[in-house]
C-alpha positions in Angstrom: 0.0 0.0 0.0 2.8 2.4 0.8 4.4 2.1 -2.6 1.0 2.6 -4.2 0.4 5.8 -2.2 3.8 7.3 -3.2 3.2 6.4 -6.8 -0.2 8.0 -6.6 1.2 11.2 -5.1 3.9 11.4 -7.8 1.2 11.0 -10.5 -1.1 13.6 -9.0 1.8 16.1 -8.6 2.1 16.1 -12.4 -1.3 17.8 -12.8 -1.4 21.5 -13.5 -4.7 21.8 -11.7 -4.5 23.5 -8.3 -6.6 20.9 -6.4 -5.0 17.5 -6.1 -7.0 14.5 -4.6 -6.1 10.9 -4.1 -8.6 8.2 -3.1 -7.3 5.0 -1.5 -9.4 1.8 -1.2 -7.6 -0.7 1.0 -7.6 -2.7 4.1 -4.9 -0.4 5.4 -2.3 -3.2 5.7 0.9 -3.3 3.9 2.8 -6.5 3.2 5.1 -5.9 0.2 6.1 -2.3 -0.2 9.7 -1.1 -0.5 8.8 2.2 1.3 8.1 2.3 5.0 5.2 3.9 6.8 7.5 6.7 8.0 8.7 7.5 4.4 5.1 7.4 3.2 3.9 9.8 5.9 6.8 12.2 5.1 5.9 12.2 1.4 2.2 12.8 2.3 3.2 15.7 4.5 5.3 17.2 1.8 2.6 16.9 -0.8 -0.2 19.3 -1.6 -2.7 16.5 -2.0 -5.9 15.7 -0.1 -6.2 12.0 0.5 -9.5 10.2 1.1 -9.2 6.6 2.3 -11.8 3.9 2.2 -11.3 0.9 4.4 -12.7 -2.3 3.0 -12.2 -5.4 5.1 -14.0 -7.8 7.4 -13.5 -7.9 11.2 -11.4 -11.1 10.9 -8.9 -9.7 8.4 -5.5 -9.9 10.0 -3.9 -7.3 7.6 -6.5 -4.6 8.3 -5.1 -1.4 9.7 -7.7 1.3 10.0 -5.4 3.4 12.1 -3.1 4.0 9.1 -6.0 4.8 6.8 -7.2 7.4 9.3 -3.7 8.8 9.8 -3.1 9.2 6.0 -6.4 11.1 5.5 -6.1 13.3 8.6 -2.6 14.5 7.7 -3.9 15.9 4.5 -7.3 17.3 5.6 -9.1 14.4 3.9 -11.4 11.9 5.5 -11.4 8.2 6.2 -14.5 6.1 5.5 -15.2 2.5 6.7 -18.4 1.3 4.9 -19.9 -1.8 6.5 -20.1 -3.6 3.2 -18.7 -3.4 -0.4 -22.2 -2.5 -1.6 -21.9 0.8 0.2 -18.8 1.8 -1.7 -20.7 3.7 -4.3 -22.4 5.8 -1.6 -19.0 6.6 0.0 -17.6 7.7 -3.4 -20.5 10.0 -3.9 -19.9 11.6 -0.5 -16.3 12.1 -1.4 -17.2 13.7 -4.7 -19.6 16.0 -3.0 -17.0 16.9 -0.4 -14.4 17.8 -3.1 -16.9 20.0 -4.9 -17.9 21.9 -1.8 -14.4 22.7 -0.5 -12.8 26.1 -0.3 -9.1 26.7 -0.7 -7.5 29.1 1.7 -4.0 30.5 1.2 -1.8 32.7 3.4 1.7 34.1 3.6 3.5 32.8 6.7 5.2 35.3 8.9 8.2 32.9 9.1 9.8 33.1 5.7 12.8 30.8 6.6 13.4 28.1 4.1 14.5 25.6 6.7 12.4 22.5 5.8 10.8 22.5 9.3 7.3 21.3 10.0 4.9 24.2 10.7 1.6 23.6 12.4 -1.5 25.5 11.2 -4.9 26.1 12.7 -7.9 27.4 10.9 -11.0 28.6 12.7 -14.2 29.9 11.1 -16.9 32.1 12.5 -20.3 32.1 10.9 -22.4 34.7 12.6 -26.1 34.0 11.9 -25.3 31.2 9.4 -25.2 28.2 11.7 -22.4 25.7 12.2 -19.6 25.3 9.7 -17.5 22.2 9.3 -13.8 22.9 9.0 -11.3 20.2 8.0 -7.8 21.1 7.2 -4.3 19.6 7.2 -2.5 19.9 10.5 0.5 21.7 9.1 3.0 21.7 6.3 6.7 21.3 5.6 8.4 24.6 4.8 10.5 24.7 1.6 14.1 23.8 2.2 16.6 25.8 0.3 20.0 24.1 1.0 21.7 25.8 -1.9 20.6 29.2 -0.7 21.9 28.5 2.8 25.3 27.4 1.4 25.5 30.6 -0.6 24.7 32.6 2.6 27.4 30.8 4.5 30.0 31.4 1.7 29.1 35.1 1.7 29.5 35.3 5.4 32.9 33.6 5.2 34.0 36.0 2.4 33.0 39.1 4.5 35.0 37.9 7.5 
């Protein structure tokens, strides 16, 4: 499953469209990937892709891992679904399609402009006076760009001025 997620992310990143979505249908278990869960979660955190995961398995399935399916979706601001039967899969896909069409995209300029590759947490809150309750789902943070070449150039410039 981990290799498939990474391949899916690489494919989606080739799109010129601003919204990137990946849907995973799995039991959540992995038994043959060359990538580890840690590597996969890092790639997911670095991507600008929303992941929806759909867990299909029975309660006796030893490979099932709903925790990973939830984790993968939550990191990206997506959602994890666990239909009780395969016959409900169509219903879940319709819910995902509706969710994708009803999303808003927010952007901002961070006050911390350092290109240090660090993980930065974000929190979004919404107030809807007189409009009722709003549902907000967002990724928990992002990885800042890492400009190693720029840092090397700054170090060289410092050395030359000393």
